[in-house]
Each structure stands twice: as structure tokens, then as C-alpha cells.
Biotite code that builds the C-alpha atoms (Angstrom):
import biotite.structure as struc

atoms = struc.array([
    struc.Atom([217.220, -73.070, 83.624], chain_id="A", res_id=1, res_name="MET", atom_name="CA", element="C"),
    struc.Atom([219.552, -70.197, 84.384], chain_id="A", res_id=2, res_name="LEU", atom_name="CA", element="C"),
    struc.Atom([222.803, -69.852, 82.471], chain_id="A", res_id=3, res_name="THR", atom_name="CA", element="C"),
    struc.Atom([226.102, -69.073, 84.177], chain_id="A", res_id=4, res_name="GLY", atom_name="CA", element="C"),
    struc.Atom([225.965, -65.471, 82.995], chain_id="A", res_id=5, res_name="LYS", atom_name="CA", element="C"),
    struc.Atom([222.453, -65.048, 84.394], chain_id="A", res_id=6, res_name="GLN", atom_name="CA", element="C"),
    struc.Atom([223.452, -66.595, 87.736], chain_id="A", res_id=7, res_name="LYS", atom_name="CA", element="C"),
    struc.Atom([226.434, -64.230, 87.936], chain_id="A", res_id=8, res_name="ARG", atom_name="CA", element="C"),
    struc.Atom([224.104, -61.284, 87.338], chain_id="A", res_id=9, res_name="HIS", atom_name="CA", element="C"),
    struc.Atom([221.686, -62.471, 90.043], chain_id="A", res_id=10, res_name="LEU", atom_name="CA", element="C"),
    struc.Atom([224.546, -63.079, 92.503], chain_id="A", res_id=11, res_name="ARG", atom_name="CA", element="C"),
    struc.Atom([225.712, -59.494, 91.970], chain_id="A", res_id=12, res_name="ALA", atom_name="CA", element="C"),
    struc.Atom([222.187, -58.195, 92.620], chain_id="A", res_id=13, res_name="LEU", atom_name="CA", element="C"),
    struc.Atom([221.731, -60.434, 95.652], chain_id="A", res_id=14, res_name="GLY", atom_name="CA", element="C"),
    struc.Atom([225.005, -59.505, 97.324], chain_id="A", res_id=15, res_name="HIS", atom_name="CA", element="C"),
    struc.Atom([223.565, -56.477, 99.112], chain_id="A", res_id=16, res_name="SER", atom_name="CA", element="C"),
    struc.Atom([220.224, -58.097, 100.020], chain_id="A", res_id=17, res_name="LEU", atom_name="CA", element="C"),
    struc.Atom([219.330, -58.994, 103.577], chain_id="A", res_id=18, res_name="LYS", atom_name="CA", element="C"),
    struc.Atom([217.743, -62.427, 104.205], chain_id="A", res_id=19, res_name="PRO", atom_name="CA", element="C"),
    struc.Atom([213.953, -62.197, 103.980], chain_id="A", res_id=20, res_name="LEU", atom_name="CA", element="C"),
    struc.Atom([213.302, -65.849, 104.804], chain_id="A", res_id=21, res_name="ILE", atom_name="CA", element="C"),
    struc.Atom([214.808, -67.669, 107.790], chain_id="A", res_id=22, res_name="LEU", atom_name="CA", element="C"),
    struc.Atom([214.662, -71.458, 108.064], chain_id="A", res_id=23, res_name="ILE", atom_name="CA", element="C"),
    struc.Atom([214.806, -72.722, 111.645], chain_id="A", res_id=24, res_name="GLY", atom_name="CA", element="C"),
    struc.Atom([213.997, -75.895, 113.544], chain_id="A", res_id=25, res_name="LYS", atom_name="CA", element="C"),
    struc.Atom([210.558, -76.272, 111.942], chain_id="A", res_id=26, res_name="LYS", atom_name="CA", element="C"),
    struc.Atom([212.414, -76.497, 108.632], chain_id="A", res_id=27, res_name="GLU", atom_name="CA", element="C"),
    struc.Atom([210.372, -76.342, 105.411], chain_id="A", res_id=28, res_name="ILE", atom_name="CA", element="C"),
    struc.Atom([206.623, -76.412, 105.992], chain_id="A", res_id=29, res_name="GLU", atom_name="CA", element="C"),
    struc.Atom([203.571, -74.965, 104.242], chain_id="A", res_id=30, res_name="GLU", atom_name="CA", element="C"),
    struc.Atom([203.712, -71.595, 106.006], chain_id="A", res_id=31, res_name="ALA", atom_name="CA", element="C"),
    struc.Atom([207.365, -71.102, 105.039], chain_id="A", res_id=32, res_name="LEU", atom_name="CA", element="C"),
    struc.Atom([206.640, -72.030, 101.424], chain_id="A", res_id=33, res_name="VAL", atom_name="CA", element="C"),
    struc.Atom([203.687, -69.609, 101.323], chain_id="A", res_id=34, res_name="ALA", atom_name="CA", element="C"),
    struc.Atom([205.839, -66.803, 102.761], chain_id="A", res_id=35, res_name="GLU", atom_name="CA", element="C"),
    struc.Atom([208.599, -67.525, 100.243], chain_id="A", res_id=36, res_name="THR", atom_name="CA", element="C"),
    struc.Atom([206.135, -67.542, 97.338], chain_id="A", res_id=37, res_name="VAL", atom_name="CA", element="C"),
    struc.Atom([204.771, -64.171, 98.471], chain_id="A", res_id=38, res_name="ALA", atom_name="CA", element="C"),
    struc.Atom([208.306, -62.768, 98.760], chain_id="A", res_id=39, res_name="ALA", atom_name="CA", element="C"),
    struc.Atom([209.221, -64.075, 95.290], chain_id="A", res_id=40, res_name="LEU", atom_name="CA", element="C"),
    struc.Atom([206.040, -62.582, 93.821], chain_id="A", res_id=41, res_name="ASP", atom_name="CA", element="C"),
    struc.Atom([207.031, -59.178, 95.177], chain_id="A", res_id=42, res_name="PHE", atom_name="CA", element="C"),
    struc.Atom([210.842, -59.191, 94.903], chain_id="A", res_id=43, res_name="HIS", atom_name="CA", element="C"),
    struc.Atom([211.741, -61.883, 92.282], chain_id="A", res_id=44, res_name="GLU", atom_name="CA", element="C"),
    struc.Atom([215.114, -62.418, 94.009], chain_id="A", res_id=45, res_name="LEU", atom_name="CA", element="C"),
    struc.Atom([215.082, -63.534, 97.648], chain_id="A", res_id=46, res_name="VAL", atom_name="CA", element="C"),
    struc.Atom([217.902, -64.324, 100.058], chain_id="A", res_id=47, res_name="LYS", atom_name="CA", element="C"),
    struc.Atom([217.200, -67.225, 102.437], chain_id="A", res_id=48, res_name="VAL", atom_name="CA", element="C"),
    struc.Atom([219.229, -68.025, 105.552], chain_id="A", res_id=49, res_name="LYS", atom_name="CA", element="C"),
    struc.Atom([219.495, -71.315, 107.430], chain_id="A", res_id=50, res_name="LEU", atom_name="CA", element="C"),
    struc.Atom([219.605, -70.816, 111.186], chain_id="A", res_id=51, res_name="LEU", atom_name="CA", element="C"),
    struc.Atom([221.788, -72.934, 113.463], chain_id="A", res_id=52, res_name="GLU", atom_name="CA", element="C"),
    struc.Atom([218.716, -74.863, 114.647], chain_id="A", res_id=53, res_name="SER", atom_name="CA", element="C"),
    struc.Atom([217.951, -76.110, 111.125], chain_id="A", res_id=54, res_name="CYS", atom_name="CA", element="C"),
    struc.Atom([219.002, -79.727, 110.644], chain_id="A", res_id=55, res_name="MET", atom_name="CA", element="C"),
    struc.Atom([218.781, -79.675, 106.835], chain_id="A", res_id=56, res_name="LEU", atom_name="CA", element="C"),
    struc.Atom([221.844, -79.483, 104.607], chain_id="A", res_id=57, res_name="ASP", atom_name="CA", element="C"),
    struc.Atom([222.115, -76.159, 102.746], chain_id="A", res_id=58, res_name="LYS", atom_name="CA", element="C"),
    struc.Atom([221.886, -77.808, 99.309], chain_id="A", res_id=59, res_name="HIS", atom_name="CA", element="C"),
    struc.Atom([218.990, -80.023, 100.382], chain_id="A", res_id=60, res_name="GLU", atom_name="CA", element="C"),
    struc.Atom([217.088, -77.050, 101.836], chain_id="A", res_id=61, res_name="ALA", atom_name="CA", element="C"),
    struc.Atom([217.699, -74.849, 98.785], chain_id="A", res_id=62, res_name="SER", atom_name="CA", element="C"),
    struc.Atom([216.549, -77.575, 96.387], chain_id="A", res_id=63, res_name="THR", atom_name="CA", element="C"),
    struc.Atom([213.447, -78.442, 98.428], chain_id="A", res_id=64, res_name="MET", atom_name="CA", element="C"),
    struc.Atom([212.351, -74.819, 98.807], chain_id="A", res_id=65, res_name="LEU", atom_name="CA", element="C"),
    struc.Atom([213.072, -73.970, 95.162], chain_id="A", res_id=66, res_name="ALA", atom_name="CA", element="C"),
    struc.Atom([210.984, -76.911, 93.949], chain_id="A", res_id=67, res_name="GLU", atom_name="CA", element="C"),
    struc.Atom([208.142, -76.073, 96.345], chain_id="A", res_id=68, res_name="ALA", atom_name="CA", element="C"),
    struc.Atom([208.091, -72.444, 95.129], chain_id="A", res_id=69, res_name="CYS", atom_name="CA", element="C"),
    struc.Atom([208.727, -73.201, 91.449], chain_id="A", res_id=70, res_name="ASN", atom_name="CA", element="C"),
    struc.Atom([211.901, -71.094, 91.635], chain_id="A", res_id=71, res_name="ALA", atom_name="CA", element="C"),
    struc.Atom([215.568, -71.563, 90.751], chain_id="A", res_id=72, res_name="GLU", atom_name="CA", element="C"),
    struc.Atom([218.592, -71.519, 93.016], chain_id="A", res_id=73, res_name="VAL", atom_name="CA", element="C"),
    struc.Atom([220.961, -68.767, 91.889], chain_id="A", res_id=74, res_name="ALA", atom_name="CA", element="C"),
    struc.Atom([223.622, -69.218, 94.578], chain_id="A", res_id=75, res_name="GLN", atom_name="CA", element="C"),
    struc.Atom([224.461, -71.198, 97.708], chain_id="A", res_id=76, res_name="VAL", atom_name="CA", element="C"),
    struc.Atom([227.108, -69.702, 99.998], chain_id="A", res_id=77, res_name="VAL", atom_name="CA", element="C"),
    struc.Atom([227.630, -70.693, 103.613], chain_id="A", res_id=78, res_name="GLY", atom_name="CA", element="C"),
    struc.Atom([224.260, -70.875, 105.315], chain_id="A", res_id=79, res_name="LYS", atom_name="CA", element="C"),
    struc.Atom([222.516, -68.584, 102.815], chain_id="A", res_id=80, res_name="THR", atom_name="CA", element="C"),
    struc.Atom([221.140, -69.059, 99.321], chain_id="A", res_id=81, res_name="PHE", atom_name="CA", element="C"),
    struc.Atom([219.413, -66.997, 96.652], chain_id="A", res_id=82, res_name="LEU", atom_name="CA", element="C"),
    struc.Atom([216.151, -67.993, 95.014], chain_id="A", res_id=83, res_name="LEU", atom_name="CA", element="C"),
    struc.Atom([214.943, -66.433, 91.766], chain_id="A", res_id=84, res_name="TYR", atom_name="CA", element="C"),
    struc.Atom([211.582, -66.590, 90.046], chain_id="A", res_id=85, res_name="ARG", atom_name="CA", element="C"),
    struc.Atom([210.536, -64.042, 87.412], chain_id="A", res_id=86, res_name="PRO", atom_name="CA", element="C"),
    struc.Atom([207.329, -62.147, 88.177], chain_id="A", res_id=87, res_name="ALA", atom_name="CA", element="C"),
    struc.Atom([204.441, -61.890, 85.715], chain_id="A", res_id=88, res_name="THR", atom_name="CA", element="C"),
    struc.Atom([205.831, -58.463, 84.806], chain_id="A", res_id=89, res_name="THR", atom_name="CA", element="C"),
    struc.Atom([209.576, -58.941, 85.431], chain_id="A", res_id=90, res_name="PRO", atom_name="CA", element="C"),
    struc.Atom([211.527, -56.164, 87.128], chain_id="A", res_id=91, res_name="VAL", atom_name="CA", element="C"),
    struc.Atom([214.923, -57.857, 86.899], chain_id="A", res_id=92, res_name="ILE", atom_name="CA", element="C"),
    struc.Atom([216.292, -58.054, 83.364], chain_id="A", res_id=93, res_name="THR", atom_name="CA", element="C"),
    struc.Atom([218.528, -61.081, 82.884], chain_id="A", res_id=94, res_name="LEU", atom_name="CA", element="C"),
    struc.Atom([221.358, -61.081, 80.347], chain_id="A", res_id=95, res_name="PRO", atom_name="CA", element="C"),
    struc.Atom([220.529, -62.920, 77.138], chain_id="A", res_id=96, res_name="LYS", atom_name="CA", element="C"),
    struc.Atom([222.279, -66.180, 76.368], chain_id="A", res_id=97, res_name="ASN", atom_name="CA", element="C"),
    struc.Atom([223.980, -65.046, 73.150], chain_id="A", res_id=98, res_name="ASP", atom_name="CA", element="C"),
    struc.Atom([225.755, -68.048, 71.641], chain_id="A", res_id=99, res_name="THR", atom_name="CA", element="C"),
    struc.Atom([225.307, -66.971, 68.014], chain_id="A", res_id=100, res_name="SER", atom_name="CA", element="C"),
    struc.Atom([228.648, -65.134, 67.826], chain_id="A", res_id=101, res_name="THR", atom_name="CA", element="C"),
    struc.Atom([230.742, -67.467, 69.956], chain_id="A", res_id=102, res_name="LYS", atom_name="CA", element="C"),
    struc.Atom([233.153, -69.702, 68.150], chain_id="A", res_id=103, res_name="GLY", atom_name="CA", element="C"),
    struc.Atom([232.564, -68.092, 64.738], chain_id="A", res_id=104, res_name="LYS", atom_name="CA", element="C"),
    struc.Atom([235.393, -66.640, 62.756], chain_id="A", res_id=105, res_name="GLN", atom_name="CA", element="C"),
    struc.Atom([234.995, -64.173, 59.904], chain_id="A", res_id=106, res_name="SER", atom_name="CA", element="C"),
])
């Protein structure tokens, strides 16, 4: 599960990305899942765009594709969303969830 800080970091990285995966009228099928898995294996962070012909809701599509690819949704904006899955040797370094110093007073 990604923390808010990690999602913010991924959103910043994904801002300049172009969509690699396009979901159209065929919606989410095996070939699309296989292509997304291959893209995640190579890039770790992938931008996906829903075309006008897609009848799925953006949240429904992002959840279905993330579950099928064993990835996490980092952002949903308009008709695009970001999927993240760390590679076996991660390239993207996520911020640590440092809660040890929060709320403590000396």
C-alpha cells in the first residue's frame, strides 16, 4: 500500500509521462493486461489513458487493471491514471514512511 507521500512522489514523476497504454472499446482483456504487465516490468510507472470509446468508469478501469497486473493506482485524473509496480531491481526510489519523529516532543 502506497502512502500519501509516496503517491505524491509518483504523481510528480508521472506528470511528464505520455500514456503507454490506451483502453478503448475492447476494454480490459488478456492482451491489454499482458501489455501493461510488460510495460510495468520495464518502466515501473505507467500512464494509462481511457479513450472516448471505452464504456468503463475511470475508477473501475484503474482498479480492474491494477488488480490484474498486481500493481497500485498512484493517481486518477480525468481520463488518465498512473499505475505503479516496483521491478525486481527497482529504479524508482520511493520516500520512506518516517513516522518515528512525528508527534514527539523533546
